[in-house]
C-alpha positions as CSV (number, residue, x, y, z in Angstrom):
1,X,10.9,17.6,-7.7
2,X,8.5,15.4,-10.3
3,X,8.0,12.0,-9.6
4,X,10.9,9.5,-10.7
5,X,10.2,6.0,-11.9
6,X,11.4,2.6,-11.1
7,X,12.5,0.3,-14.3
8,X,12.7,-3.3,-14.6
9,X,14.4,-4.7,-17.5
10,X,16.0,-8.3,-18.5
11,X,18.7,-9.1,-20.8
12,X,16.5,-11.4,-22.5
13,X,12.7,-12.1,-23.0
14,X,12.8,-15.3,-20.8
15,X,12.3,-13.2,-17.6
16,X,9.5,-11.1,-18.5
17,X,7.2,-13.0,-16.0
18,X,9.2,-12.1,-13.4
19,X,9.0,-8.7,-14.4
20,X,5.5,-8.4,-14.8
21,X,4.9,-9.9,-11.2
22,X,7.3,-6.8,-10.0
23,X,5.1,-4.4,-12.0
24,X,1.8,-5.8,-10.6
25,X,2.8,-5.5,-7.0
26,X,4.0,-1.8,-7.8
27,X,7.8,-2.5,-7.2
28,X,8.4,-1.1,-10.5
29,X,6.5,1.4,-12.8
30,X,8.1,0.5,-16.1
31,X,9.3,-2.7,-17.9
32,X,11.9,-2.5,-20.5
33,X,12.2,-5.7,-22.6
34,X,12.9,-7.0,-26.0
35,X,10.0,-8.4,-27.6
36,X,9.0,-12.2,-26.7
37,X,11.6,-14.6,-28.2
38,X,13.8,-11.8,-29.4
39,X,17.1,-10.3,-28.1
40,X,18.1,-6.7,-27.3
41,X,19.6,-5.0,-30.4
42,X,23.3,-3.8,-30.1
43,X,23.2,-0.5,-28.4
44,X,19.5,-0.5,-27.4
45,X,19.5,-1.3,-23.7
46,X,22.5,1.1,-23.2
47,X,20.7,3.9,-25.0
48,X,17.7,3.5,-22.8
49,X,19.7,3.4,-19.7
50,X,21.4,6.6,-20.7
51,X,18.2,8.4,-21.4
52,X,16.5,7.3,-17.9
53,X,19.4,7.0,-15.6
54,X,19.3,10.6,-14.0
55,X,15.4,10.8,-14.0
56,X,14.8,7.2,-12.5
57,X,14.8,6.4,-8.9
58,X,15.5,2.5,-9.4
59,X,16.3,-0.4,-11.8
60,X,15.6,-4.0,-11.3
61,X,17.6,-6.0,-13.8
62,X,17.3,-9.7,-14.3
63,X,20.6,-11.3,-15.4
64,X,24.1,-11.4,-14.5
65,X,25.7,-9.1,-12.1
66,X,28.8,-8.9,-14.2
67,X,26.8,-8.0,-17.4
68,X,24.7,-5.3,-15.5
69,X,27.8,-3.8,-14.0
70,X,29.4,-3.3,-17.1
71,X,26.1,-1.8,-18.7
72,X,25.7,0.7,-15.8
73,X,29.6,1.5,-15.2
74,X,29.8,4.4,-17.7
75,X,26.7,5.9,-15.8
76,X,28.0,6.0,-12.5
77,X,28.1,9.6,-10.8
78,X,28.2,9.0,-7.1
79,X,26.2,7.8,-4.3
80,X,24.3,11.0,-3.9
81,X,23.1,11.1,-7.7
82,X,23.0,7.4,-8.6
83,X,19.6,5.5,-8.6
84,X,19.2,2.0,-6.6
85,X,20.1,-0.8,-9.0
86,X,18.9,-4.2,-7.7
87,X,19.8,-7.6,-9.7
88,X,18.2,-10.7,-9.6
89,X,18.5,-14.1,-11.0
90,X,16.2,-15.4,-14.0
91,X,14.8,-18.0,-11.7
92,X,14.1,-15.3,-8.7
93,X,16.2,-17.0,-6.2
94,X,18.4,-14.0,-5.1
95,X,18.1,-10.4,-5.2
96,X,21.3,-8.2,-4.7
97,X,21.4,-4.5,-4.2
98,X,24.1,-3.7,-6.5
99,X,24.2,0.0,-6.2
100,X,23.0,2.5,-3.7
101,X,21.9,0.1,-0.9
102,X,21.2,2.7,1.6
103,X,20.8,6.5,0.2
104,X,19.0,5.2,-2.9
105,X,17.0,2.3,-1.1
106,X,18.5,-0.6,-3.1
107,X,18.5,-2.9,0.1
108,X,15.0,-2.0,1.1
109,X,14.0,-2.8,-2.8
110,X,15.8,-6.0,-2.8
111,X,14.1,-7.2,0.5
112,X,10.8,-6.5,-1.4
113,X,11.9,-8.2,-4.5
114,X,13.2,-11.2,-2.6
115,X,10.1,-11.5,-0.6
116,X,7.4,-11.3,-3.8
117,X,9.6,-14.0,-5.9
118,X,10.2,-16.5,-3.1
119,X,14.0,-15.9,-3.0
120,X,16.4,-14.3,-0.9
121,X,17.9,-10.7,-0.5
122,X,21.8,-11.2,-0.5
123,X,23.2,-8.1,1.3
124,X,26.9,-7.5,2.2
125,X,26.6,-4.2,3.7
126,X,28.0,-3.6,7.3
127,X,24.8,-2.6,9.0
128,X,23.1,-6.0,7.6
129,X,26.1,-7.9,8.6
130,X,26.0,-6.6,12.1
131,X,22.1,-6.5,12.3
132,X,22.3,-2.7,13.0
133,X,20.0,-0.3,11.8
134,X,21.1,1.4,8.7
135,X,20.7,4.9,10.1
136,X,21.1,6.8,6.4
137,X,18.1,4.5,5.0
138,X,15.5,3.4,7.5
139,X,13.8,6.7,7.8
140,X,12.1,6.4,4.2
141,X,9.6,3.8,5.4
142,X,8.8,6.1,8.4
143,X,7.8,8.7,5.6
144,X,10.8,10.9,6.4
145,X,13.4,12.5,4.1
146,X,17.0,13.2,4.6
147,X,18.5,16.6,5.1
148,X,22.3,17.3,4.1
149,X,25.0,16.3,6.5
150,X,28.0,14.2,6.8
151,X,26.3,10.7,6.4
152,X,29.3,9.0,5.4
153,X,31.0,10.0,8.7
154,X,28.0,8.8,10.7
155,X,28.0,5.2,8.9
156,X,31.6,4.8,9.4
157,X,31.2,5.7,12.8
158,X,28.3,3.2,13.3
159,X,30.1,0.4,11.5
160,X,33.0,0.8,14.1
161,X,30.5,0.3,16.6
162,X,31.2,3.8,18.3
163,X,28.2,5.5,20.2
164,X,25.8,7.8,18.5
165,X,23.9,10.8,19.9
166,X,20.4,10.3,19.1
167,X,18.1,13.2,19.5
168,X,14.2,13.3,18.9
169,X,13.0,16.8,18.4
170,X,9.7,16.0,16.4
171,X,8.2,13.2,14.3
172,X,7.2,9.8,15.4
173,X,9.7,8.8,18.4
174,X,8.9,4.9,18.2
175,X,11.9,4.4,15.8
176,X,13.9,4.7,19.3
177,X,12.2,1.2,20.0
178,X,13.9,-0.5,17.1
179,X,16.1,-3.6,17.9
180,X,19.1,-2.4,15.8
181,X,19.9,1.0,17.2
182,X,23.6,1.4,17.9
183,X,25.1,2.3,21.2
184,X,24.3,5.7,22.4
185,X,26.3,8.6,24.0
186,X,26.0,12.4,24.1
187,X,29.4,12.6,23.0
188,X,28.7,10.6,19.9
189,X,28.3,11.5,16.3
190,X,25.0,13.3,16.2
191,X,21.7,12.0,14.5
192,X,18.5,13.6,15.1
193,X,15.0,13.6,13.7
194,X,13.2,17.1,13.7
195,X,11.7,19.9,11.5
196,X,14.5,22.7,11.7
197,X,17.4,22.9,9.5
198,X,20.6,21.4,10.4
199,X,24.3,20.9,8.9
200,X,24.4,17.7,11.2
201,X,22.7,14.5,10.1
202,X,19.2,14.8,10.4
203,X,16.0,13.0,9.2
204,X,13.0,15.3,8.6
205,X,9.5,14.0,9.6
206,X,6.3,15.3,7.3
207,X,5.3,17.3,10.2
208,X,4.6,20.8,8.6
209,X,1.8,21.8,6.1
210,X,2.0,25.3,4.3
211,X,-1.2,27.1,3.9
212,X,-0.8,29.2,0.7
213,X,-3.4,32.0,-0.5
214,X,-2.7,33.9,-3.9
215,X,-4.4,36.1,-6.4
216,X,-5.1,34.6,-9.7
217,X,-2.3,34.5,-11.9
218,X,0.5,34.8,-9.6
219,X,3.9,34.0,-10.9
220,X,5.5,30.8,-9.5
221,X,8.8,32.5,-8.6
222,X,6.9,34.6,-6.2
223,X,5.1,31.5,-4.6
224,X,8.6,30.0,-4.4
225,X,9.9,33.2,-2.7
226,X,7.2,33.4,-0.2
227,X,7.5,29.7,0.8
228,X,11.4,29.9,1.1
229,X,11.1,33.0,3.0
230,X,8.3,31.7,5.6
231,X,10.5,28.8,6.1
232,X,13.7,30.4,6.5
233,X,12.2,33.0,9.0
234,X,11.5,29.8,11.6
235,X,14.6,28.0,10.6
236,X,12.6,25.2,8.9
237,X,13.6,22.3,6.6
238,X,11.7,22.1,3.0
239,X,12.3,18.5,3.6
240,X,9.8,18.4,6.5
241,X,6.9,19.9,4.6
242,X,4.3,17.3,3.9
243,X,2.4,19.2,1.6
244,X,0.6,22.5,0.4
245,X,-3.0,23.6,1.5
246,X,-5.2,26.4,0.1
247,X,-9.0,27.3,-0.6
248,X,-10.9,25.3,-3.2
249,X,-11.1,28.2,-5.5
250,X,-7.4,27.7,-5.9
251,X,-7.3,24.1,-6.7
252,X,-6.8,24.7,-10.3
253,X,-4.1,27.7,-9.7
254,X,-1.4,26.9,-12.3
255,X,1.5,28.0,-10.1
256,X,0.3,26.3,-6.8
257,X,0.2,23.1,-9.1
258,X,3.6,23.6,-10.3
259,X,4.9,24.3,-7.0
260,X,3.4,21.0,-5.4
261,X,4.6,18.9,-8.3
262,X,7.9,20.1,-8.6
263,X,8.4,19.1,-4.7
264,X,6.3,15.9,-4.8
265,X,3.7,17.3,-2.3
266,X,-0.2,17.1,-2.4
267,X,-2.3,20.1,-2.6
268,X,-5.3,20.0,-0.5
269,X,-8.0,22.4,-0.8
270,X,-10.8,23.1,1.4
271,X,-14.2,25.1,1.0
272,X,-14.6,28.4,2.6
273,X,-17.1,27.1,5.1
274,X,-14.4,24.7,6.4
275,X,-11.8,27.5,6.8
276,X,-14.0,30.0,8.4
277,X,-14.4,27.5,11.2
278,X,-10.9,27.3,12.1
279,X,-9.9,29.9,14.9
280,X,-6.7,31.9,13.5
281,X,-4.6,34.8,14.9
282,X,-4.8,36.9,11.8
283,X,-8.3,37.1,10.1
284,X,-8.6,39.4,7.3
285,X,-11.9,41.3,6.4
286,X,-10.9,41.7,2.8
287,X,-10.2,38.0,2.2
288,X,-13.7,37.3,4.0
289,X,-15.5,39.7,1.8
290,X,-13.9,37.9,-1.2
291,X,-14.0,34.3,-0.3
292,X,-16.3,33.9,2.4
293,X,-13.8,32.9,5.1
294,X,-11.5,35.2,7.0
295,X,-8.3,33.2,6.5
296,X,-7.0,31.0,3.6
297,X,-3.1,30.3,4.6
298,X,-3.4,29.9,8.0
299,X,-6.8,28.1,8.3
300,X,-5.8,25.9,5.5
301,X,-2.4,24.8,7.1
302,X,-3.9,24.1,10.3
303,X,-6.9,21.9,8.7
304,X,-4.2,20.0,6.5
305,X,-2.1,19.3,9.2
306,X,-4.2,16.9,11.0
307,X,-5.6,16.7,14.6
308,X,-4.2,19.0,17.4
309,X,-1.9,20.8,14.8
310,X,-0.4,24.2,15.8
311,X,0.6,27.3,13.9
312,X,4.3,27.3,13.6
313,X,4.7,30.3,11.2
314,X,1.8,33.2,11.1
315,X,0.9,34.3,7.7
316,X,3.8,36.0,5.6
317,X,2.4,38.1,2.5
318,X,4.7,38.4,-0.5
319,X,4.3,40.9,-3.5
320,X,5.6,40.7,-7.1
321,X,8.7,42.0,-8.0
322,X,9.8,43.2,-11.6
323,X,9.0,40.6,-14.2
324,X,6.3,38.9,-11.7
325,X,2.5,39.1,-11.2
326,X,0.1,38.6,-8.3
327,X,0.7,38.4,-4.3
328,X,0.8,35.5,-2.1
329,X,0.4,34.7,1.6
330,X,1.9,31.5,3.4
331,X,1.5,30.2,6.7
332,X,3.0,27.3,8.2
333,X,1.6,24.7,10.7
334,X,3.2,22.0,12.7
335,X,1.5,18.3,13.7
336,X,2.3,16.9,17.0
337,X,4.4,14.0,15.6
338,X,3.9,14.1,11.8
339,X,0.7,13.8,9.2
340,X,1.4,12.7,5.9
341,X,-1.3,10.3,4.8
342,X,-0.3,10.6,1.2
343,X,3.1,9.0,2.0
344,X,1.5,6.1,4.3
345,X,0.4,2.7,3.6
346,X,-1.8,0.3,5.5
347,X,-1.1,-3.2,4.5
348,X,-3.7,-5.8,5.8
349,X,-1.8,-9.2,6.0
350,X,-3.4,-12.5,6.2
351,X,-0.4,-14.6,7.8
352,X,-1.9,-17.9,7.0
353,X,-2.3,-20.5,9.8
354,X,0.9,-20.2,11.3
355,X,3.7,-21.7,9.3
356,X,5.7,-19.5,7.2
357,X,5.8,-22.0,4.4
358,X,2.0,-21.4,4.0
359,X,2.6,-17.3,3.9
360,X,1.7,-15.9,0.4
361,X,4.3,-14.3,-1.5
362,X,2.1,-11.2,-1.6
363,X,1.9,-10.9,2.0
364,X,5.5,-11.6,2.5
365,X,6.3,-8.8,0.2
366,X,4.0,-6.5,2.1
367,X,5.5,-7.3,5.4
368,X,9.1,-6.6,3.8
369,X,8.0,-3.2,3.0
370,X,6.5,-2.3,6.4
371,X,8.2,-0.6,9.0
372,X,6.0,-1.7,11.7
373,X,4.0,-4.6,12.3
374,X,0.9,-4.5,14.5
375,X,-1.0,-7.5,15.7
376,X,-1.7,-10.0,18.6
377,X,1.7,-11.3,20.1
378,X,0.9,-14.7,19.2
379,X,0.6,-14.1,15.3
380,X,3.6,-11.7,15.5
381,X,5.6,-14.5,17.0
382,X,5.0,-16.8,14.0
383,X,6.2,-14.3,11.8
384,X,9.2,-13.4,13.8
385,X,11.8,-15.1,11.9
386,X,11.0,-12.5,8.8
387,X,11.5,-9.5,11.1
388,X,14.5,-7.4,10.3
389,X,16.3,-4.7,12.8
390,X,14.7,-1.9,10.9
391,X,11.1,-3.2,11.4
392,X,9.2,-2.1,14.8
393,X,6.9,-4.9,16.5
394,X,3.9,-3.6,18.3
395,X,1.9,-6.3,20.1
396,X,-1.8,-6.1,20.9
397,X,-4.1,-8.0,23.3
398,X,-6.4,-10.7,21.6
399,X,-9.7,-8.7,22.0
400,X,-8.9,-5.4,21.4
401,X,-9.1,-5.6,17.5
402,X,-10.5,-2.0,17.3
403,X,-7.6,-0.5,18.8
404,X,-5.2,-2.3,16.8
405,X,-6.8,-1.0,13.8
406,X,-6.7,2.6,15.2
407,X,-3.1,2.4,16.0
408,X,-2.3,1.0,12.6
409,X,-4.4,3.5,10.6
410,X,-2.8,6.3,12.6
411,X,0.5,5.3,11.9
412,X,-0.3,5.0,8.4
413,X,-1.7,8.4,8.5
414,X,1.5,9.8,9.8
415,X,3.1,8.6,6.7
416,X,4.4,5.2,7.7
417,X,4.1,2.0,6.1
418,X,2.4,-0.4,8.2
419,X,1.4,-4.1,8.5
420,X,-1.9,-5.0,10.4
421,X,-1.5,-8.7,10.9
422,X,-4.3,-11.3,11.2
423,X,-3.9,-15.0,11.2
424,X,-5.5,-16.7,8.6
425,X,-7.1,-14.5,5.8
426,X,-7.4,-10.8,6.9
427,X,-10.8,-10.7,5.0
428,X,-12.0,-13.7,6.9
429,X,-13.2,-13.0,10.5
430,X,-9.9,-10.8,10.5
431,X,-9.1,-7.2,10.7
432,X,-9.6,-6.1,7.1
433,X,-13.3,-5.2,7.7
434,X,-12.7,-3.2,10.9
435,X,-9.7,-1.3,9.4
436,X,-11.7,-0.8,6.5
437,X,-14.8,1.0,8.3
438,X,-12.1,3.3,10.2
439,X,-10.3,4.3,7.1
440,X,-13.8,5.1,5.3
441,X,-14.5,7.4,8.3
442,X,-11.6,9.6,7.5
443,X,-11.9,12.7,5.2
444,X,-10.9,11.4,1.7
445,X,-7.7,13.3,1.6
446,X,-6.8,11.9,5.3
447,X,-6.8,8.3,3.9
448,X,-3.5,6.6,3.4
449,X,-3.1,3.8,1.0
450,X,-5.0,0.6,1.7
451,X,-4.3,-2.9,0.5
452,X,-5.7,-6.1,1.5
453,X,-3.2,-9.0,1.0
454,X,-5.0,-12.4,1.2
455,X,-4.0,-15.3,3.1
456,X,-4.6,-19.2,3.6
457,X,-7.6,-19.5,5.7
458,X,-7.6,-22.3,8.4
459,X,-10.9,-23.9,6.6
460,X,-8.8,-24.3,3.4
461,X,-6.0,-25.9,5.3
462,X,-8.1,-28.1,7.5
463,X,-9.8,-29.4,4.1
464,X,-6.5,-30.0,2.7
465,X,-5.3,-32.1,5.5
466,X,-8.7,-34.0,5.5
467,X,-9.2,-34.8,2.0
468,X,-11.7,-33.0,-0.2
469,X,-14.7,-32.0,2.1
470,X,-15.6,-28.8,0.5
471,X,-16.4,-30.1,-3.0
472,X,-19.9,-28.9,-2.8
473,X,-21.5,-25.7,-1.4
474,X,-20.3,-24.8,1.9
475,X,-20.6,-22.2,4.5
476,X,-18.8,-20.6,7.9
477,X,-20.1,-19.7,11.2
478,X,-18.5,-18.0,13.7
479,X,-19.8,-19.1,17.2
480,X,-18.4,-16.2,19.2
481,X,-21.5,-14.1,20.4
482,X,-19.0,-11.3,21.4
483,X,-19.9,-9.1,18.4
484,X,-22.9,-11.0,16.9
485,X,-26.1,-11.9,18.9
486,X,-26.5,-15.5,19.3
487,X,-30.1,-15.5,18.0
488,X,-28.6,-14.4,14.7
489,X,-25.9,-17.1,15.1
490,X,-28.6,-19.7,15.9
491,X,-30.4,-18.6,12.8
492,X,-27.7,-19.2,10.7
493,X,-26.9,-22.5,12.0
494,X,-30.6,-23.5,11.2
495,X,-30.5,-22.1,7.7
496,X,-27.0,-23.9,7.2
497,X,-28.8,-27.6,8.3
498,X,-31.8,-26.6,6.4
499,X,-29.6,-25.9,3.2
500,X,-27.5,-29.0,3.7
501,X,-24.3,-27.2,3.4
502,X,-20.9,-28.4,4.7
503,X,-20.3,-26.1,7.7
504,X,-17.1,-24.6,9.2
505,X,-17.3,-23.7,12.5
506,X,-14.9,-21.0,13.6
507,X,-14.2,-19.6,17.1
508,X,-16.1,-23.2,18.5
509,X,-15.2,-22.9,22.4
510,X,-13.7,-21.0,24.8
511,X,-13.4,-20.8,28.7
512,X,-16.1,-18.3,28.6
513,X,-18.4,-19.8,26.1
514,X,-18.6,-23.3,26.8
515,X,-22.1,-24.2,25.6
516,X,-22.5,-22.8,22.1
517,X,-20.9,-25.8,20.4
518,X,-23.0,-28.1,21.9
519,X,-26.1,-26.2,20.7
520,X,-24.6,-26.1,17.3
521,X,-24.3,-29.8,17.3
522,X,-28.0,-30.2,18.4
523,X,-29.2,-27.9,15.6
524,X,-27.3,-29.8,13.0
525,X,-28.1,-33.4,14.4
526,X,-31.7,-32.1,13.7
527,X,-31.2,-32.2,10.0
528,X,-28.6,-34.9,9.3
529,X,-27.6,-38.1,10.6
530,X,-25.3,-38.7,13.5
531,X,-22.6,-40.2,11.7
532,X,-22.0,-37.3,9.5
533,X,-18.1,-36.9,9.3
534,X,-16.6,-34.1,11.1
535,X,-13.0,-32.7,10.9
536,X,-11.5,-31.4,14.1
537,X,-8.3,-29.4,13.2
538,X,-6.5,-27.8,15.9
539,X,-3.2,-25.7,15.7
540,X,-3.1,-25.9,12.1
541,X,0.1,-25.0,10.4
542,X,2.0,-25.0,13.5
543,X,4.2,-27.7,15.3
544,X,1.5,-28.8,17.3
545,X,-0.9,-29.5,14.5
546,X,-3.6,-32.2,14.9
547,X,-6.3,-33.2,12.4
548,X,-8.7,-35.8,13.4
549,X,-11.9,-37.4,11.9
550,X,-14.8,-37.8,14.1
551,X,-18.6,-38.2,13.7
552,X,-21.3,-35.3,14.5
553,X,-23.1,-37.6,17.3
554,X,-19.5,-38.3,19.0
555,X,-18.0,-34.7,18.5
556,X,-15.5,-34.5,21.4
557,X,-16.6,-31.0,22.7
558,X,-14.4,-30.9,25.7
559,X,-11.2,-31.1,23.6
560,X,-12.4,-28.2,21.4
561,X,-11.0,-24.8,22.1
562,X,-10.2,-21.4,20.2
563,X,-7.2,-22.8,18.3
564,X,-9.4,-25.3,16.8
565,X,-11.7,-25.5,13.6
566,X,-14.6,-27.7,13.3
567,X,-15.4,-28.9,9.6
568,X,-18.9,-30.7,9.3
569,X,-20.0,-32.6,6.3
570,X,-23.2,-32.5,4.5
571,X,-25.8,-35.4,3.9
572,X,-23.4,-36.8,1.2
573,X,-20.0,-36.4,2.7
574,X,-18.3,-39.7,3.7
575,X,-14.9,-41.2,4.8
576,X,-13.0,-43.6,3.3
577,X,-9.2,-44.8,4.0
578,X,-9.0,-42.1,6.6
579,X,-9.9,-39.5,4.2
580,X,-13.1,-37.1,4.1
581,X,-14.7,-36.3,0.6
582,X,-17.9,-34.6,-0.3
583,X,-19.0,-35.5,-3.7
584,X,-19.4,-32.8,-6.3
585,X,-23.0,-33.8,-6.9
586,X,-25.7,-35.8,-4.9
587,X,-26.5,-39.4,-5.7
588,X,-28.0,-39.5,-9.2
589,X,-26.7,-36.1,-10.5
590,X,-24.8,-36.1,-13.6
591,X,-21.4,-34.3,-13.8
592,X,-20.7,-32.2,-17.0
């Protein structure tokens, strides 16, 4: 199963800017468009669609629904075979899943396209209209793959609001906390999550890793048979396999690489030292003499399968049939829940000060793609209007930042798409640094994708509300000494005062830290006059927002709390007409 591409195309070149946005965000892989200022030549677009239809997973089309429908109509084969098709208008106001809403992921893609373009996803499916979970589609964001089964019957039963029999056999069970689940009954149409094969509807979590060893030059057909027999012996589904693993000497083995590519799996390879450290039930003295480890297949499967993996199937040896060459060994390990870092993604979201209107399109798109939102409850409350029934919310406590990072990273390592939410900008006193440190501590092959999405900082919004106080050099200082010694904070305040910086104070005052702001005021007053203007901005971007101008000498310390940002001008800052400005140059300086 080689990778299938997502295409974006437009009926004319005017929509190229929208397509480029989608390409930059990774929502499409390729753009098909006539040259700037030109139109498609007759038949060109139709021929492109014909050539790419069967080998593509999705198309995002910019243009009229009717025109797109007529283009794709001759290509339709059925919902099990057709790619997703999403249509957006030229202004990016609407994204419509025209084809493959559930099974091919068009509804999910429409949400992401609309979020990025600042538009609205127009969905007409029954699950959406009833605010129910799309049982045949939601698992993709959890890293799962669908098995065979009568999914049509399941979805029709769910649409009639009939009960469904849900069963969790393996994989992450937190999907059972989703708000859009149907009513449940043991007598209902069955839906399960597990690694075993089933003729009924089942999502397969990536909980299995197959360790394989082979002689040099082993035939691909032999490896395939070895794999299939190992899975069949335990009744395991190939859809539950997360990847292949072997010794590092096999990293360039052609048949192993082909087997991995055909199934869309990673191939992880380990050193002999790493493999030899793993206890296995069936060590081999012959293998040890040749490779320096007594096990390849069993040890590699256990290593690749993540923490606390268990051997599900001991090694199985397969030898060449007529016309084949080589020999192969396969073993299968199972993760406690699931383990597929290569399928997972951790999005670090800067949610801005609070108002949804101040959320960046990039952050909004990442939220739309994520199946779990992890964050402090207050910040998640502000984003709640954007959350769908297929998205799980995981609230954490304010001071337990490292624990939230660990939770989000573990979920991403399991193959989930996860949003870790901070207020303001995630990279400014937010979660990005903590999460990145933990991500760096993982082995390279155990790292999920990691993306930081900038947000509007309280500093920027406070400055905008007050006028233009940041037109010269400025700095930010957090007065919280929970993670930074106060002696270091005090030295930074002194340096900021000496350098005549405009200073933004984050975390200025709390019930347990009520003296630090007064000390900061004292240090700054030693270097600048008492009438230096100060912006005191509380609850920025929220209905309770309050922004006031004061002076450094009359700072209302008792009114300031952790929801406040304090912005202190430099020696040239001034207030006029209720607005604060810091000139771009000092008196006498010439601006070029």
